[in-house]
C-alpha positions in Angstrom: 19.8 97.2 102.1 17.3 95.0 104.2 14.3 93.6 102.8 11.4 93.1 105.1 9.5 90.0 104.1 5.4 90.0 104.0 5.1 87.5 107.0 7.2 90.2 108.9 4.9 93.1 107.6 1.8 90.8 108.6 2.8 89.6 111.7 2.5 92.5 113.8 -0.9 93.5 112.9 -2.0 90.0 113.7 -0.4 89.9 116.9 -2.2 93.3 117.9 -5.6 92.1 116.6 -5.0 88.8 118.7 -4.0 90.6 121.9 -6.9 92.9 121.5 -9.6 90.0 120.9 -7.9 88.2 124.1 -8.2 91.3 126.3 -11.9 91.8 125.2 -12.9 88.4 125.8 -11.0 88.2 129.2 -12.9 91.5 130.3 -16.2 90.3 129.2 -15.6 86.9 131.1 -14.6 89.2 134.2 -17.5 91.5 133.9 -19.9 88.5 134.0 -18.1 86.9 137.1 -19.2 90.1 138.6 -22.9 90.8 137.4 -23.9 87.3 137.3 -23.1 86.3 141.2 -25.1 90.0 142.1 -28.0 89.3 139.8 -28.3 85.5 141.0 -27.1 85.3 144.7 -27.3 88.8 146.1 -30.8 89.6 144.5 -32.7 86.5 143.3 -31.8 84.0 146.2 -32.7 87.0 148.6 -35.8 87.8 147.4 -37.4 84.5 146.1 -38.6 82.3 148.8 -39.1 78.7 147.2 -42.8 77.5 147.9 -44.0 80.8 149.3 -45.6 83.0 146.6 -46.7 85.7 148.8 -43.3 86.2 150.6 -41.8 86.1 147.0 -44.4 88.9 145.6 -43.8 90.9 148.9 -39.9 90.9 148.6 -40.0 91.8 145.0 -42.7 94.7 145.7 -40.2 95.9 148.4 -37.2 95.8 146.3 -38.4 96.4 143.1 -35.9 98.5 141.8 -33.1 96.0 143.1 -35.0 93.1 141.1 -35.4 95.3 138.1 -31.4 96.0 138.2 -30.9 92.0 138.6 -32.6 91.8 135.2 -30.6 94.4 133.7 -27.3 92.6 134.9 -28.6 89.4 133.4 -29.3 90.9 130.1 -25.7 92.6 129.9 -24.6 88.8 130.8 -26.2 87.6 127.8 -25.0 90.1 125.7 -21.5 89.7 127.0 -21.8 86.1 126.2 -22.3 86.6 122.7 -18.9 88.8 122.7 -17.0 85.7 124.2 -18.2 83.4 121.8 -17.2 85.5 119.2 -13.8 86.1 121.1 -12.9 82.6 121.6 -14.4 81.5 117.7 -11.4 84.4 116.7 -8.6 82.8 119.2 -9.3 79.0 118.7 -10.3 79.0 114.9 -6.5 78.1 113.7 -7.2 74.9 115.2 -10.3 73.9 113.4 -12.5 76.9 112.2 -15.8 74.6 111.4 -15.7 73.4 115.1 -14.8 76.6 116.6 -17.8 78.1 115.1 -20.1 75.2 116.4 -18.7 75.6 119.6 -18.9 79.7 119.4 -22.7 79.0 117.9 -23.5 77.0 120.8 -22.8 79.8 123.4 -24.8 82.4 121.3 -27.9 80.2 121.3 -27.1 79.8 125.2 -27.5 83.6 125.4 -30.7 83.7 123.3 -32.5 81.2 125.2 -31.4 82.9 128.7 -32.4 86.3 127.1 -35.6 84.8 126.3 -36.0 83.2 130.0 -35.2 86.4 131.2 -38.6 87.6 129.6 -40.4 85.8 132.9 -38.9 87.9 135.3 -39.9 91.2 133.0 -43.3 89.7 133.2 -42.6 89.3 137.2 -41.7 92.7 137.6 -44.6 94.0 135.4 -47.2 92.4 137.3 -45.5 93.4 140.8 -45.1 97.1 139.6 -48.8 97.2 138.3 -50.4 96.2 141.1 -51.7 98.6 143.5 -52.6 98.2 147.5 -54.5 95.6 148.3 -53.9 93.8 144.8 -50.5 92.9 146.2 -52.0 90.4 148.4 -54.2 88.7 145.7 -53.6 85.0 145.9 -53.9 84.9 141.6 -51.2 87.5 141.5 -48.8 86.0 143.9 -49.6 82.6 141.8 -48.5 84.5 138.6 -45.4 85.9 140.1 -44.4 83.0 141.4 -45.0 80.8 138.1 -43.3 83.5 136.4 -40.2 83.2 138.6 -40.1 79.4 138.3 -40.3 79.5 134.6 -37.3 81.4 134.3 -35.3 79.5 136.5 -36.6 76.4 134.6 -35.5 78.1 130.9 -32.2 79.0 132.4 -31.5 75.5 133.6 -32.4 74.4 130.1 -30.0 76.7 128.3 -27.3 75.9 131.1 -27.3 72.2 129.3 -26.4 74.3 125.9 -23.9 75.9 127.8 -22.2 73.3 129.3 -22.2 71.3 125.6 -20.2 74.7 124.5 -17.5 74.5 127.6 -16.9 70.9 126.6 -16.5 71.6 122.8 -14.1 74.7 124.1 -12.0 72.4 125.9 -11.3 69.9 123.1 -10.1 73.2 121.0 -8.2 74.1 124.2 -6.7 70.8 124.2 -5.6 70.6 120.4 -4.4 74.6 121.1 -1.7 73.5 123.3 -3.3 75.6 126.2 -2.4 73.8 129.8 -4.1 70.5 130.0 -5.1 71.2 133.4 -7.1 73.9 132.4 -8.6 72.2 129.2 -9.6 69.1 131.9 -11.2 71.9 134.2 -13.2 73.3 131.6 -14.5 70.1 130.7 -15.2 69.5 134.4 -17.3 72.6 134.3 -19.1 71.8 131.2 -20.2 68.5 132.7 -21.4 70.0 135.8 -23.6 72.6 134.0 -24.8 69.5 131.8 -25.7 67.4 135.1 -27.4 70.1 136.4 -29.5 70.8 133.3 -30.3 67.0 132.7 -31.1 66.5 136.5 -33.3 69.5 137.0 -35.5 68.8 133.7 -35.8 64.7 134.5 -35.7 64.5 138.3 -38.7 66.2 139.8 -36.8 67.0 143.3 -33.5 67.3 141.9 -31.5 69.6 144.7 -28.2 69.4 143.7 -26.3 72.0 142.0 -22.9 70.4 140.9 -21.7 73.6 138.7 -21.2 75.3 142.1 -18.5 73.2 142.7 -17.1 72.8 138.9 -16.9 76.3 137.9 -12.9 76.6 138.4 -12.4 76.3 134.8 -14.6 79.2 133.9 -12.3 81.4 136.2 -9.1 80.1 135.1 -10.3 81.0 131.4 -9.9 84.6 132.4 -6.1 84.5 133.7 -5.2 82.5 130.6 -6.7 85.0 128.4 -5.0 87.8 130.2 -2.0 85.5 129.8 -1.9 85.3 126.3 -2.6 88.8 125.7 0.4 89.8 127.7 2.4 87.0 125.9 1.4 88.5 122.4 2.4 92.2 123.5 5.8 90.8 124.5 5.9 88.9 121.1 5.1 92.2 119.4 7.7 94.1 121.2 10.1 91.8 120.2 9.4 91.8 116.6 9.5 95.5 116.8 12.9 95.5 118.3 14.2 92.8 115.6 12.7 94.7 112.9 14.3 97.8 113.8 17.8 96.4 114.4 18.1 94.6 111.2 18.7 97.7 108.9 21.1 98.9 111.5 23.1 95.8 111.3 23.3 95.9 107.6 24.3 99.2 107.3 27.2 98.5 109.8 
């Protein structure tokens, strides 16, 4: 009679849970890579005209539904950031639980700061929606709308500094987790890019660089790594099942 060890008994549920967490985190990141560019580049960059409050207000008024859809997309991204923070904490806490908690908390703080910045876009949408007729051509209204959009962008850039710190901490965990070193290095580079852009926007008046546009590759590779890890866990679980089922038969023979 074969005796099943407690380690074998606990391994399958643990493997399935780790696989589920990796998939949930990977799909959350994938959704974010679709929603954020839509909102930022597909909507805001199209409607917001720098240094032209009148054009910005008229563009938002003419595409108010699209502008509101971008706000919803950003809000979903902020929520998914919390899911991703939890997922990486669960996956990487075996390395160092307290540090993994700190790294995850940084992403949650970023998500909260980003969501708070979104209130400025809601204010801009509300101002435009409540304006009627000639009120849209009011210089004071246009200035308020432009100021709200600018406040959102400033708040987001400040929050991205926190996000950059999160990525740098995440890279340290990945390195100790024995993840590919290239992946960890690219995640550090992505975090440094966000941090540099945040500091530059805050302290340099005419800062026009967007370093993070060229250093985001590590974030994208995290998605593939998570899906690869989930697939690896699935194969490991399947192998364990086969081995466990064969053991009694071998003992009986």
